[in-house]
Backbone as ProteinMPNN parsed JSONL, in Angstrom:
{"seq_chain_A": "MSWHQLNVGAHIAMGVFGLLVGLLPLCSRKGSTMHRRAGRLFVYLAGIVLTTAVIADVFFPVPMTLVAVTLSATYQYISSLRALHLRRSPPGLLDAGLAGATLLACGFFVMSMGKGNASFTPAIGYSTIGYVAVVAIYDLSRGFWGELWLRRVRPLDHGLKMTGVYFAMLSAGAGNLLRGLQPWSQILPSVIGTLVLIVLAVRYIRRWRAVTADVMPIVE", "coords_chain_A": {"N_chain_A": [[0.334, 28.515, -24.833], [-3.274, 27.436, -22.941], [-4.93, 28.861, -20.648], [-6.245, 26.656, -19.308], [-4.389, 24.868, -19.521], [-2.477, 25.477, -17.973], [-3.353, 25.764, -15.883], [-3.527, 23.066, -15.309], [-1.551, 22.347, -15.573], [0.252, 23.939, -13.135], [-1.508, 22.817, -11.096], [-0.657, 19.677, -11.285], [2.184, 19.883, -10.576], [2.414, 21.311, -8.047], [1.163, 19.571, -6.89], [2.679, 16.947, -7.225], [4.884, 18.155, -5.53], [3.599, 18.846, -3.044], [2.801, 16.28, -2.239], [5.837, 15.374, -2.209], [6.874, 16.605, -0.167], [5.108, 16.712, 1.671], [5.307, 14.14, 2.971], [7.138, 14.313, 5.188], [5.408, 15.707, 7.253], [4.247, 13.475, 7.53], [5.888, 11.632, 8.523], [7.372, 12.195, 10.654], [7.909, 13.011, 14.432], [5.189, 14.75, 15.968], [4.887, 17.675, 16.756], [7.444, 18.368, 16.518], [10.341, 20.431, 15.16], [10.711, 19.504, 12.369], [7.978, 18.978, 11.792], [6.527, 20.963, 12.17], [7.506, 22.714, 10.291], [7.638, 21.151, 8.316], [4.826, 20.374, 7.79], [3.934, 23.159, 7.771], [4.653, 23.69, 5.266], [3.363, 21.834, 3.597], [0.869, 22.573, 3.867], [0.158, 24.928, 2.316], [0.562, 24.102, -0.217], [-0.883, 21.93, -0.744], [-2.911, 23.715, -0.441], [-2.495, 25.111, -3.11], [-2.884, 23.191, -4.444], [-5.729, 22.137, -4.494], [-7.242, 24.633, -4.723], [-6.447, 25.389, -7.705], [-8.071, 22.348, -8.379], [-10.641, 23.178, -8.055], [-11.139, 25.059, -9.754], [-10.541, 23.965, -12.29], [-12.795, 22.044, -12.208], [-15.021, 24.092, -11.558], [-14.581, 25.362, -14.446], [-13.945, 24.209, -16.029], [-14.639, 20.82, -19.015], [-15.419, 17.929, -16.426], [-14.994, 14.905, -15.058], [-18.251, 14.177, -12.809], [-17.098, 12.746, -10.726], [-14.673, 12.877, -10.292], [-15.434, 15.829, -9.63], [-16.161, 14.921, -7.193], [-13.852, 13.884, -5.758], [-12.903, 16.202, -5.048], [-14.347, 17.271, -3.46], [-13.848, 16.163, -1.452], [-11.202, 15.881, -0.688], [-11.136, 18.519, 0.184], [-12.564, 19.601, 1.969], [-11.709, 17.897, 3.835], [-9.189, 19.42, 4.288], [-10.484, 22.105, 4.869], [-11.332, 21.431, 6.995], [-9.149, 19.874, 8.885], [-7.54, 22.501, 9.149], [-9.173, 24.16, 10.515], [-9.57, 22.242, 13.703], [-6.845, 22.55, 13.772], [-6.395, 25.422, 14.948], [-8.937, 25.852, 16.897], [-8.188, 26.083, 19.674], [-8.672, 27.146, 22.028], [-11.651, 26.699, 22.038], [-14.241, 24.895, 21.856], [-15.689, 23.72, 18.838], [-18.07, 25.239, 16.618], [-20.773, 27.55, 15.422], [-20.312, 27.914, 12.198], [-18.386, 25.661, 12.509], [-20.536, 23.506, 12.35], [-21.984, 24.78, 9.719], [-20.454, 24.245, 7.838], [-20.203, 21.402, 7.731], [-22.78, 20.892, 7.782], [-23.153, 22.101, 4.794], [-21.646, 20.901, 3.507], [-22.741, 18.466, 3.286], [-25.135, 18.458, 1.838], [-23.824, 18.774, -0.39], [-22.876, 16.184, -1.103], [-25.951, 14.941, -1.347], [-26.444, 16.247, -3.697], [-24.034, 15.23, -5.458], [-25.2, 12.602, -4.983], [-27.061, 12.644, -6.497], [-26.085, 13.542, -9.26], [-24.375, 11.636, -10.524], [-23.375, 9.984, -12.373], [-21.8, 8.836, -15.518], [-19.37, 8.662, -15.284], [-15.759, 8.345, -15.725], [-13.437, 6.04, -17.36], [-10.959, 6.019, -15.608], [-12.414, 7.355, -13.543], [-14.818, 6.347, -12.132], [-18.264, 5.402, -11.275], [-18.389, 3.893, -9.107], [-15.955, 4.702, -7.484], [-16.935, 7.353, -6.982], [-19.16, 7.78, -5.338], [-18.154, 6.061, -3.136], [-16.406, 7.877, -2.648], [-17.882, 9.582, -1.877], [-19.467, 8.74, 0.078], [-17.207, 8.775, 2.174], [-16.75, 11.124, 2.602], [-19.824, 12.229, 3.833], [-19.787, 10.707, 6.31], [-17.427, 11.592, 7.543], [-18.286, 14.547, 7.603], [-20.77, 14.078, 9.147], [-19.542, 13.325, 11.243], [-18.449, 15.322, 12.125], [-20.437, 17.28, 12.801], [-21.578, 15.609, 14.886], [-19.482, 16.515, 16.409], [-20.946, 19.29, 18.559], [-22.29, 18.094, 20.342], [-20.321, 17.26, 22.315], [-18.061, 18.971, 22.674], [-16.692, 20.463, 24.489], [-15.093, 18.48, 25.701], [-14.216, 16.674, 23.132], [-12.159, 18.495, 22.859], [-10.55, 18.501, 24.827], [-9.34, 16.272, 24.415], [-9.568, 15.036, 21.697], [-8.822, 16.927, 20.014], [-6.164, 17.627, 18.634], [-6.15, 14.762, 17.342], [-7.98, 14.972, 16.015], [-7.476, 16.731, 13.773], [-5.192, 16.087, 12.817], [-5.697, 13.558, 11.417], [-7.371, 14.344, 9.531], [-5.701, 16.061, 8.234], [-3.899, 14.259, 6.931], [-5.806, 12.317, 5.468], [-6.325, 14.319, 3.494], [-3.547, 14.278, 2.524], [-3.632, 11.633, 1.322], [-5.874, 11.48, -0.267], [-5.312, 13.09, -2.681], [-2.687, 11.677, -3.532], [-4.162, 9.561, -4.403], [-5.745, 10.745, -6.108], [-4.242, 11.626, -7.541], [-2.437, 9.607, -8.996], [-4.534, 7.913, -10.089], [-5.556, 9.558, -12.193], [-2.516, 10.141, -13.818], [-1.575, 7.35, -13.901], [-2.973, 5.827, -15.792], [-2.978, 3.387, -16.956], [-2.663, 1.524, -15.26], [-4.894, 1.479, -14.09], [-7.859, -0.287, -12.429], [-6.323, -0.302, -9.965], [-4.038, 1.664, -9.124], [-5.699, 3.666, -8.174], [-7.069, 2.692, -6.206], [-5.246, 0.991, -4.986], [-3.987, 3.438, -3.387], [-5.766, 4.527, -2.104], [-6.465, 2.25, -0.628], [-3.797, 2.134, 1.272], [-4.18, 4.705, 2.603], [-6.491, 4.295, 4.407], [-5.367, 2.386, 6.339], [-3.042, 3.767, 7.333], [-4.678, 6.007, 8.4], [-5.875, 4.059, 10.2], [-3.367, 2.9, 12.249], [-2.783, 5.713, 12.693], [-4.617, 6.604, 14.173], [-4.969, 4.378, 16.675], [-2.298, 4.735, 17.211], [-2.418, 7.637, 18.596], [-4.338, 6.932, 20.731], [-3.27, 4.825, 22.26], [-1.089, 6.675, 23.443], [-1.767, 8.857, 24.485], [-3.728, 7.645, 26.748], [-1.669, 6.124, 27.931], [-0.092, 8.767, 29.062], [-2.084, 9.419, 30.208], [-2.353, 7.448, 32.754], [0.108, 7.903, 33.788], [-0.393, 10.302, 35.161], [-2.669, 10.144, 37.0], [-3.908, 10.161, 40.179], [-2.101, 7.987, 42.997], [-3.638, 5.524, 44.413], [-3.968, 3.853, 47.701]], "CA_chain_A": [[-0.526, 27.5, -23.962], [-4.143, 27.802, -22.989], [-5.411, 28.984, -19.34], [-6.801, 25.556, -18.659], [-3.074, 23.875, -19.601], [-1.34, 26.139, -16.825], [-3.874, 25.258, -14.184], [-3.536, 21.619, -14.795], [0.636, 22.003, -15.546], [0.369, 24.202, -11.844], [-2.408, 21.339, -10.398], [0.321, 18.555, -11.177], [3.678, 20.591, -10.209], [2.432, 21.441, -6.574], [0.928, 18.234, -6.316], [4.085, 16.209, -7.094], [5.625, 18.668, -4.574], [3.515, 18.51, -1.608], [3.174, 14.932, -2.237], [7.261, 14.761, -1.091], [6.793, 17.019, 1.125], [4.104, 16.083, 2.781], [6.007, 12.703, 3.595], [8.049, 14.62, 6.122], [5.43, 15.506, 8.747], [3.475, 12.71, 7.987], [6.315, 10.444, 9.065], [7.982, 12.746, 11.993], [7.412, 13.415, 15.585], [4.511, 15.441, 16.195], [5.116, 18.705, 17.747], [9.04, 18.656, 16.065], [10.543, 21.475, 14.332], [10.531, 19.444, 10.952], [6.866, 18.332, 11.625], [5.473, 21.956, 12.041], [7.518, 23.347, 9.053], [7.405, 21.071, 6.582], [3.604, 20.515, 7.951], [3.161, 24.518, 6.887], [4.879, 24.067, 3.679], [2.34, 21.42, 2.68], [-0.426, 23.057, 3.701], [0.194, 26.044, 1.091], [1.027, 23.797, -1.657], [-2.312, 21.802, -0.991], [-4.116, 24.845, -0.624], [-2.842, 25.276, -4.178], [-3.528, 22.158, -5.694], [-7.193, 22.525, -4.391], [-7.435, 25.917, -5.742], [-6.382, 24.578, -8.955], [-8.811, 21.556, -8.994], [-11.59, 23.763, -7.878], [-11.097, 25.331, -10.951], [-10.714, 22.792, -13.178], [-13.993, 21.648, -11.692], [-16.083, 24.864, -11.899], [-14.898, 26.337, -15.338], [-14.289, 22.922, -17.204], [-15.945, 19.908, -18.267], [-14.731, 17.327, -15.51], [-16.497, 13.818, -14.294], [-18.58, 14.297, -11.55], [-16.436, 11.66, -9.802], [-13.438, 13.741, -9.706], [-15.301, 16.78, -8.119], [-16.178, 14.069, -5.441], [-12.63, 14.115, -4.971], [-12.252, 17.65, -4.867], [-14.916, 18.345, -2.338], [-13.328, 15.245, 0.072], [-10.22, 16.89, -0.205], [-10.908, 20.367, 0.214], [-13.742, 19.76, 2.931], [-10.57, 17.761, 5.391], [-8.679, 20.917, 4.456], [-10.844, 23.318, 6.197], [-12.013, 21.304, 8.6], [-8.652, 20.418, 9.621], [-7.014, 24.203, 9.444], [-10.426, 24.597, 12.083], [-9.235, 21.945, 14.12], [-5.656, 23.018, 14.827], [-7.177, 27.121, 15.356], [-9.523, 25.785, 17.806], [-7.259, 25.285, 20.653], [-9.85, 27.059, 23.287], [-13.023, 26.684, 22.429], [-14.877, 23.738, 20.831], [-16.178, 23.581, 17.206], [-19.469, 26.418, 16.412], [-21.871, 27.667, 14.283], [-19.574, 27.989, 11.398], [-18.278, 24.257, 11.71], [-21.438, 22.898, 11.888], [-22.394, 25.388, 8.826], [-19.245, 23.739, 6.807], [-20.513, 20.145, 7.532], [-23.844, 20.451, 6.943], [-23.726, 22.682, 3.701], [-21.116, 19.65, 2.419], [-23.79, 17.33, 3.071], [-26.013, 18.928, 1.091], [-23.023, 18.838, -1.699], [-23.073, 15.295, -0.904], [-26.671, 14.745, -1.336], [-26.509, 16.962, -4.701], [-23.171, 14.719, -5.74], [-25.339, 11.034, -5.275], [-28.095, 12.489, -7.793], [-25.682, 14.216, -10.197], [-23.001, 11.187, -10.488], [-23.407, 10.143, -13.675], [-20.868, 7.337, -15.949], [-18.012, 9.301, -15.016], [-14.955, 7.598, -17.445], [-12.495, 4.838, -17.131], [-10.159, 6.73, -14.051], [-13.4, 7.777, -12.176], [-15.927, 5.98, -12.334], [-18.787, 6.056, -10.471], [-17.908, 3.476, -7.578], [-15.132, 5.42, -6.948], [-17.499, 8.357, -6.839], [-19.775, 7.102, -4.39], [-17.472, 5.748, -2.363], [-15.989, 9.247, -1.989], [-18.69, 10.692, -0.724], [-19.652, 8.067, 1.839], [-16.256, 8.8, 2.98], [-17.236, 12.282, 2.984], [-20.427, 12.413, 4.439], [-19.332, 10.229, 7.446], [-16.482, 12.747, 8.482], [-19.275, 15.616, 8.023], [-21.943, 13.913, 10.374], [-18.752, 13.707, 12.695], [-17.829, 16.413, 12.374], [-21.498, 18.149, 13.134], [-22.166, 15.354, 16.152], [-19.092, 17.247, 17.8], [-21.394, 20.047, 19.195], [-22.897, 17.881, 21.796], [-19.357, 16.834, 23.134], [-17.36, 19.926, 22.495], [-15.563, 20.175, 26.057], [-14.1, 16.101, 25.814], [-13.523, 16.994, 21.812], [-11.236, 19.833, 22.894], [-9.531, 18.099, 25.3], [-8.7, 14.79, 24.202], [-9.503, 14.847, 20.251], [-9.115, 17.917, 19.008], [-5.063, 17.0, 17.526], [-5.885, 13.594, 16.287], [-8.696, 15.165, 14.513], [-6.185, 17.668, 12.837], [-4.221, 14.719, 11.901], [-6.526, 12.075, 10.398], [-7.736, 14.956, 8.243], [-4.495, 16.303, 6.901], [-3.427, 12.607, 6.351], [-7.006, 11.944, 4.408], [-5.952, 15.327, 2.474], [-2.752, 13.66, 1.407], [-3.693, 10.096, 0.369], [-6.94, 11.689, -1.805], [-4.28, 13.516, -3.231], [-2.251, 10.817, -3.653], [-4.931, 8.563, -5.068], [-6.0, 11.082, -7.615], [-2.968, 11.732, -8.547], [-2.406, 8.67, -9.124], [-5.587, 7.561, -10.965], [-4.896, 10.229, -13.341], [-1.435, 9.973, -14.093], [-1.216, 5.728, -14.358], [-4.71, 5.208, -15.73], [-2.895, 2.163, -17.746], [-2.616, 0.673, -14.073], [-6.915, 1.024, -13.468], [-8.549, 1.053, -11.074], [-5.57, -0.591, -8.487], [-3.378, 2.994, -9.314], [-6.756, 4.829, -7.117], [-7.609, 1.93, -5.716], [-4.545, 0.819, -3.686], [-3.631, 4.348, -2.66], [-6.285, 4.403, -0.761], [-6.53, 1.652, 0.894], [-2.957, 2.29, 2.052], [-4.091, 5.579, 3.158], [-7.2, 3.927, 5.547], [-4.405, 1.488, 7.151], [-2.486, 4.703, 8.061], [-5.522, 6.391, 9.461], [-5.959, 3.552, 11.209], [-2.017, 2.934, 12.562], [-2.51, 7.262, 13.391], [-5.217, 6.643, 15.695], [-4.271, 3.445, 17.628], [-0.766, 5.199, 18.478], [-3.035, 8.501, 19.771], [-4.951, 6.978, 21.617], [-2.177, 4.287, 23.508], [-0.347, 7.96, 23.954], [-3.109, 9.32, 25.582], [-3.96, 6.885, 27.851], [0.062, 6.168, 28.833], [0.105, 9.785, 29.465], [-3.252, 9.484, 31.083], [-2.172, 6.946, 33.425], [0.62, 8.668, 34.412], [-0.84, 11.569, 35.501], [-3.765, 9.88, 37.717], [-2.848, 9.913, 41.572], [-2.279, 6.199, 42.989], [-4.619, 5.597, 45.677], [-3.616, 2.344, 48.15]], "C_chain_A": [[-2.08, 28.305, -22.971], [-3.59, 28.03, -20.82], [-5.513, 27.788, -18.528], [-5.462, 24.396, -18.07], [-1.982, 24.546, -18.273], [-1.98, 26.02, -15.959], [-4.027, 23.951, -14.071], [-2.054, 21.958, -14.13], [1.021, 22.952, -13.474], [-0.055, 23.197, -10.67], [-1.32, 20.21, -9.993], [1.657, 18.89, -10.544], [3.581, 20.673, -8.855], [2.327, 19.996, -5.921], [1.935, 16.764, -5.852], [5.034, 17.094, -5.578], [5.008, 18.598, -2.981], [3.519, 16.876, -1.322], [4.548, 14.259, -1.29], [7.618, 15.754, 0.354], [5.593, 16.821, 2.466], [3.986, 15.033, 3.58], [6.691, 13.232, 5.061], [6.703, 15.194, 7.823], [4.463, 14.188, 8.929], [4.373, 11.442, 9.268], [7.384, 11.372, 10.635], [7.281, 13.164, 13.203], [6.429, 14.476, 15.445], [4.387, 16.097, 17.308], [6.488, 19.338, 17.228], [9.114, 19.593, 15.122], [9.959, 20.936, 12.93], [8.612, 19.283, 10.867], [6.138, 19.858, 10.908], [6.124, 23.158, 10.708], [7.559, 22.889, 7.903], [5.432, 20.922, 6.661], [2.992, 22.143, 7.34], [2.833, 24.402, 5.709], [3.468, 22.99, 3.018], [0.855, 22.274, 2.799], [-0.56, 24.151, 2.527], [0.519, 25.446, -0.018], [-0.453, 22.769, -1.434], [-2.924, 22.445, -1.284], [-4.325, 24.969, -2.592], [-3.33, 24.439, -5.525], [-5.159, 22.217, -5.249], [-7.885, 23.883, -4.591], [-7.924, 25.305, -7.382], [-7.643, 23.499, -9.466], [-10.395, 22.306, -8.776], [-11.703, 24.746, -9.076], [-11.16, 24.764, -11.776], [-12.294, 22.599, -13.748], [-15.202, 22.813, -12.368], [-15.663, 25.262, -13.369], [-14.29, 25.017, -16.208], [-14.45, 21.527, -16.85], [-15.069, 18.524, -17.674], [-15.929, 16.258, -15.515], [-17.071, 14.659, -13.143], [-17.957, 13.543, -10.636], [-14.982, 12.223, -9.236], [-13.721, 15.133, -9.268], [-15.351, 16.574, -7.292], [-15.071, 14.41, -5.156], [-11.936, 15.451, -4.36], [-12.912, 17.95, -3.778], [-14.941, 17.477, -1.064], [-12.305, 15.86, 0.329], [-10.399, 17.721, 0.74], [-11.848, 20.514, 2.089], [-12.31, 19.359, 4.167], [-9.793, 18.873, 5.371], [-8.733, 21.419, 5.187], [-10.919, 23.001, 7.201], [-10.668, 20.592, 9.313], [-7.932, 21.052, 9.947], [-8.166, 24.261, 10.676], [-9.645, 23.57, 13.192], [-8.069, 22.55, 14.971], [-5.85, 24.305, 15.072], [-8.296, 26.711, 16.32], [-8.813, 25.082, 19.364], [-7.735, 26.319, 22.033], [-11.174, 27.268, 23.351], [-13.455, 25.531, 21.149], [-15.815, 24.016, 19.568], [-17.685, 24.486, 16.959], [-20.223, 25.808, 15.404], [-20.934, 27.436, 12.569], [-18.615, 26.514, 11.115], [-19.216, 23.462, 11.465], [-21.855, 23.629, 10.408], [-21.777, 24.754, 7.361], [-19.83, 22.189, 6.816], [-21.425, 20.018, 6.788], [-23.992, 21.143, 5.203], [-22.501, 21.31, 2.435], [-22.407, 18.294, 2.652], [-24.873, 17.727, 2.23], [-25.466, 18.72, -0.304], [-23.449, 17.132, -1.916], [-24.344, 15.028, -1.748], [-26.841, 15.043, -3.115], [-25.431, 15.92, -6.266], [-24.24, 13.122, -6.44], [-26.579, 11.32, -6.556], [-27.917, 13.002, -8.865], [-24.345, 13.252, -10.687], [-22.891, 10.965, -11.989], [-22.169, 9.238, -14.132], [-19.854, 7.338, -15.373], [-16.985, 8.313, -16.383], [-14.173, 6.787, -16.976], [-11.716, 5.413, -15.304], [-11.136, 7.2, -13.239], [-14.513, 7.411, -12.406], [-16.806, 5.894, -10.966], [-18.915, 4.982, -8.957], [-17.384, 4.178, -6.88], [-15.75, 6.811, -5.883], [-18.179, 8.658, -5.473], [-19.348, 6.95, -3.07], [-16.875, 6.979, -0.93], [-16.619, 10.074, -1.542], [-19.424, 10.321, 0.185], [-19.01, 8.63, 2.951], [-16.927, 10.065, 3.724], [-18.35, 12.906, 3.381], [-20.335, 11.289, 5.79], [-18.456, 10.932, 8.025], [-17.773, 14.156, 8.765], [-19.932, 15.337, 9.05], [-20.946, 13.276, 11.981], [-18.754, 14.917, 13.097], [-19.051, 17.741, 13.206], [-21.71, 17.37, 15.009], [-21.01, 16.083, 17.645], [-19.948, 18.525, 18.663], [-22.216, 19.558, 20.099], [-21.89, 17.169, 22.651], [-18.379, 17.851, 23.114], [-16.474, 20.067, 23.568], [-14.578, 19.176, 25.732], [-13.722, 16.572, 24.083], [-12.085, 17.899, 22.184], [-10.425, 19.088, 23.593], [-8.727, 16.966, 25.189], [-8.614, 14.459, 22.26], [-8.923, 15.628, 19.687], [-7.173, 17.488, 17.804], [-4.932, 15.799, 16.973], [-7.597, 14.093, 15.091], [-8.23, 16.204, 13.405], [-5.235, 16.462, 11.933], [-4.59, 14.14, 11.183], [-6.98, 13.753, 9.342], [-6.508, 15.567, 7.238], [-3.732, 15.302, 6.551], [-4.634, 12.276, 5.566], [-6.835, 12.708, 3.063], [-4.775, 14.13, 1.646], [-2.76, 12.462, 0.608], [-5.203, 10.416, -0.575], [-5.797, 12.696, -2.733], [-3.223, 12.675, -4.333], [-3.053, 9.592, -4.758], [-5.614, 9.06, -6.11], [-5.451, 11.928, -8.719], [-2.892, 10.715, -9.759], [-3.115, 8.045, -10.498], [-5.704, 8.312, -12.049], [-3.678, 10.04, -14.073], [-1.114, 8.219, -14.911], [-2.711, 5.534, -14.416], [-4.444, 4.331, -16.948], [-3.343, 1.016, -16.693], [-4.011, 0.521, -13.249], [-7.063, 0.004, -13.297], [-7.424, 0.647, -10.008], [-4.817, 0.85, -8.524], [-4.337, 3.66, -8.363], [-6.982, 4.138, -6.369], [-6.716, 1.972, -3.859], [-3.901, 2.135, -2.376], [-4.779, 4.899, -1.372], [-6.652, 3.929, 0.402], [-5.204, 1.48, 2.124], [-3.099, 3.739, 3.126], [-5.461, 5.29, 4.705], [-6.356, 3.353, 6.236], [-4.103, 2.85, 7.718], [-2.986, 5.585, 8.86], [-5.389, 5.657, 10.548], [-4.794, 3.246, 12.748], [-1.77, 4.134, 13.402], [-2.817, 7.347, 14.847], [-5.007, 6.12, 16.9], [-3.299, 4.363, 18.267], [-1.097, 6.257, 19.434], [-3.236, 7.954, 20.901], [-4.147, 5.967, 22.45], [-1.463, 5.504, 23.754], [-0.769, 8.434, 24.725], [-3.42, 8.451, 26.863], [-2.536, 6.129, 28.662], [0.263, 7.421, 30.223], [-1.17, 9.905, 30.744], [-2.538, 8.738, 32.428], [-0.98, 7.31, 34.609], [1.102, 9.743, 35.442], [-1.729, 11.458, 36.465], [-2.688, 9.653, 39.056], [-2.787, 8.218, 41.632], [-2.421, 6.419, 44.233], [-4.154, 4.269, 46.53], [-5.11, 2.431, 48.942]], "O_chain_A": [[-2.017, 29.417, -22.447], [-2.658, 27.663, -20.105], [-5.073, 27.702, -17.381], [-5.352, 23.636, -17.109], [-0.943, 24.046, -17.841], [-1.381, 26.132, -14.89], [-4.53, 23.464, -13.058], [-1.576, 21.916, -12.997], [1.917, 22.523, -12.747], [0.608, 22.834, -9.698], [-1.079, 19.851, -8.84], [2.198, 17.964, -9.939], [4.523, 20.186, -8.23], [2.935, 19.441, -5.005], [1.987, 15.995, -4.891], [5.725, 16.458, -4.782], [5.677, 18.372, -1.973], [4.111, 16.334, -0.389], [4.619, 13.412, -0.4], [8.289, 15.633, 1.379], [5.491, 16.828, 3.693], [3.172, 14.797, 4.472], [6.706, 12.44, 6.002], [6.996, 15.095, 9.015], [3.988, 13.828, 10.006], [3.961, 10.786, 10.224], [7.987, 10.694, 11.468], [6.15, 13.642, 13.109], [6.834, 15.329, 14.656], [4.023, 15.701, 18.416], [6.739, 20.531, 17.397], [8.218, 19.736, 14.291], [9.052, 21.52, 12.336], [8.065, 19.516, 9.789], [5.549, 20.019, 9.839], [5.502, 24.128, 10.276], [7.549, 23.473, 6.819], [4.766, 21.318, 5.704], [1.964, 22.312, 6.684], [1.802, 24.633, 5.079], [2.726, 23.377, 2.116], [0.017, 22.484, 1.922], [-1.571, 24.072, 1.829], [0.809, 26.187, -0.957], [-1.253, 23.081, -2.317], [-3.657, 22.261, -2.256], [-5.355, 24.957, -3.266], [-3.768, 24.629, -6.66], [-5.804, 22.442, -6.273], [-9.109, 24.006, -4.584], [-8.969, 24.98, -7.945], [-8.166, 23.612, -10.575], [-11.302, 21.84, -9.464], [-12.838, 25.221, -9.122], [-12.203, 25.028, -12.374], [-12.841, 22.786, -14.835], [-15.991, 22.597, -13.288], [-16.716, 25.685, -13.847], [-14.35, 25.26, -17.413], [-14.473, 20.95, -15.763], [-14.146, 18.076, -18.355], [-17.125, 16.393, -15.769], [-16.5, 15.622, -12.631], [-18.382, 13.74, -9.498], [-14.411, 12.056, -8.158], [-12.851, 15.786, -8.692], [-14.95, 17.267, -6.357], [-14.978, 15.273, -4.283], [-10.98, 15.682, -3.62], [-12.413, 18.764, -3.0], [-15.584, 17.679, -0.034], [-12.205, 16.444, 1.408], [-9.947, 17.705, 1.885], [-11.68, 21.317, 3.007], [-11.932, 20.117, 5.06], [-9.638, 19.424, 6.461], [-7.925, 21.598, 6.099], [-10.74, 23.652, 8.23], [-10.844, 20.595, 10.531], [-7.327, 20.735, 10.971], [-7.748, 24.435, 11.82], [-8.824, 24.284, 13.768], [-8.057, 22.912, 16.147], [-4.965, 24.465, 15.914], [-8.749, 27.803, 16.662], [-8.942, 23.976, 19.89], [-7.07, 26.187, 23.06], [-11.815, 27.794, 24.261], [-13.088, 25.423, 19.979], [-16.793, 24.74, 19.762], [-18.554, 23.781, 17.472], [-20.399, 24.726, 14.845], [-21.309, 26.446, 11.941], [-18.187, 26.193, 10.007], [-19.092, 22.661, 10.539], [-22.164, 22.686, 9.68], [-22.294, 24.734, 6.243], [-19.909, 21.731, 5.676], [-21.459, 19.469, 5.686], [-24.867, 20.699, 4.46], [-22.558, 21.022, 1.24], [-22.624, 17.344, 1.9], [-25.612, 16.765, 2.019], [-26.204, 18.529, -1.271], [-24.254, 16.825, -2.795], [-24.085, 14.85, -2.938], [-27.321, 14.144, -3.806], [-25.747, 15.844, -7.454], [-24.223, 12.646, -7.575], [-26.937, 10.46, -7.361], [-28.852, 13.165, -9.65], [-23.363, 13.819, -11.165], [-22.327, 11.779, -12.719], [-21.454, 8.841, -13.212], [-19.311, 6.33, -14.921], [-17.336, 7.834, -17.461], [-14.232, 6.824, -15.747], [-12.084, 5.096, -14.172], [-10.769, 7.509, -12.105], [-15.303, 8.192, -12.935], [-16.366, 6.181, -9.853], [-19.477, 5.353, -7.926], [-17.849, 4.503, -5.788], [-15.405, 7.195, -4.766], [-17.851, 9.546, -4.687], [-19.867, 7.456, -2.075], [-16.829, 7.101, 0.294], [-16.273, 11.093, -0.944], [-19.997, 11.044, 1.0], [-19.454, 8.931, 4.059], [-17.424, 10.144, 4.847], [-18.26, 14.133, 3.41], [-21.482, 11.263, 6.237], [-18.617, 10.993, 9.244], [-18.062, 14.61, 9.873], [-19.88, 16.125, 9.995], [-21.307, 12.966, 13.117], [-19.01, 15.425, 14.189], [-18.731, 18.711, 13.893], [-21.896, 18.03, 16.032], [-21.194, 16.206, 18.856], [-19.348, 18.714, 19.721], [-22.92, 20.342, 20.736], [-22.295, 16.515, 23.613], [-17.479, 17.429, 23.841], [-15.327, 19.671, 23.361], [-13.366, 19.298, 25.554], [-12.526, 16.855, 24.016], [-11.044, 17.721, 21.553], [-9.355, 18.89, 23.016], [-7.655, 16.747, 25.753], [-7.744, 13.785, 21.711], [-8.334, 15.23, 18.682], [-7.124, 17.188, 16.611], [-3.975, 15.513, 16.253], [-8.028, 13.711, 14.003], [-8.735, 16.316, 12.288], [-4.85, 16.243, 10.784], [-3.983, 14.008, 10.12], [-6.511, 13.751, 8.204], [-6.399, 15.558, 6.012], [-2.805, 15.537, 5.776], [-4.181, 11.7, 4.578], [-7.027, 12.248, 1.937], [-4.967, 13.423, 0.657], [-2.147, 12.244, -0.436], [-5.556, 9.642, -1.464], [-6.094, 12.537, -3.917], [-3.019, 12.923, -5.522], [-2.518, 8.956, -5.666], [-6.094, 8.332, -6.979], [-5.715, 12.48, -9.786], [-3.147, 10.858, -10.954], [-2.576, 7.77, -11.569], [-6.005, 7.673, -13.057], [-3.913, 9.695, -15.231], [-0.635, 7.967, -16.017], [-3.479, 5.211, -13.51], [-5.249, 4.307, -17.878], [-4.025, 0.016, -16.921], [-4.267, -0.158, -12.254], [-6.45, -0.837, -13.954], [-7.544, 1.318, -8.983], [-5.187, 1.379, -7.475], [-3.722, 4.37, -7.566], [-7.249, 4.747, -5.334], [-6.941, 2.366, -2.715], [-3.555, 2.009, -1.202], [-4.646, 5.414, -0.261], [-6.95, 4.33, 1.527], [-5.287, 1.02, 3.262], [-2.413, 3.909, 4.134], [-5.389, 5.913, 5.765], [-6.459, 3.916, 7.326], [-4.863, 3.207, 8.618], [-2.365, 6.064, 9.809], [-4.979, 6.08, 11.629], [-5.159, 3.321, 13.921], [-1.04, 4.135, 14.393], [-2.267, 7.687, 15.894], [-4.871, 6.75, 17.948], [-3.328, 4.735, 19.44], [-0.643, 6.304, 20.577], [-2.629, 8.225, 21.936], [-4.316, 6.23, 23.641], [-0.958, 5.253, 24.849], [-0.218, 8.526, 25.821], [-3.223, 8.923, 27.983], [-2.53, 5.699, 29.815], [0.527, 7.339, 31.423], [-1.074, 10.379, 31.876], [-2.117, 9.557, 33.245], [-1.035, 7.119, 35.824], [2.102, 10.009, 36.109], [-1.892, 12.513, 37.077], [-1.52, 9.277, 39.15], [-3.19, 7.408, 40.797], [-1.777, 7.123, 45.011], [-3.907, 3.389, 45.706], [-5.525, 1.466, 49.584]]}, "name": "protein", "num_of_chains": 1, "seq": "MSWHQLNVGAHIAMGVFGLLVGLLPLCSRKGSTMHRRAGRLFVYLAGIVLTTAVIADVFFPVPMTLVAVTLSATYQYISSLRALHLRRSPPGLLDAGLAGATLLACGFFVMSMGKGNASFTPAIGYSTIGYVAVVAIYDLSRGFWGELWLRRVRPLDHGLKMTGVYFAMLSAGAGNLLRGLQPWSQILPSVIGTLVLIVLAVRYIRRWRAVTADVMPIVE"}
């Protein structure tokens, strides 16, 4: 068995396991024991999936569109963990540098997209680049409202980005393994993921408003 086959095998196996485990923190109550333990395991599995994806992108010929998907998932993964880490200080130069480097990479991908293949078309590549560019621009903006981000947005930032990683893995896996169902095998996971992100954001905002209303003093 070649190194490439071993890398692909590890990528697929950890990806399937990661998608199953990732359902637990996605569906469980935030902050619960289940959420923390399953979330930690998902982080480890997703890290292996992304590492094997980067190895394949660097050392083996793959469509540029697939490399863009790797960029999107990897950046969201790192940025999500950074948001989890930043408990007492707002995003700094390291976070701005990561976002800036990602935007430069997006520009490179736009100029180098090529024709792709049946599973990963240029349309998917450009939409992926557009999405990760928006995330990176948002991350750059946090330097102007860092204290507000730290008080109100940090948990949502972490949750939405890690959810984005989950659905990026699902979309890429379905696109590769269910090629006969293209393009829907890749489009539908992305659509479902977008809807889930919207629902999570709305629930977080409503919960925050409810907590804020409870702690506000009553003025007669």
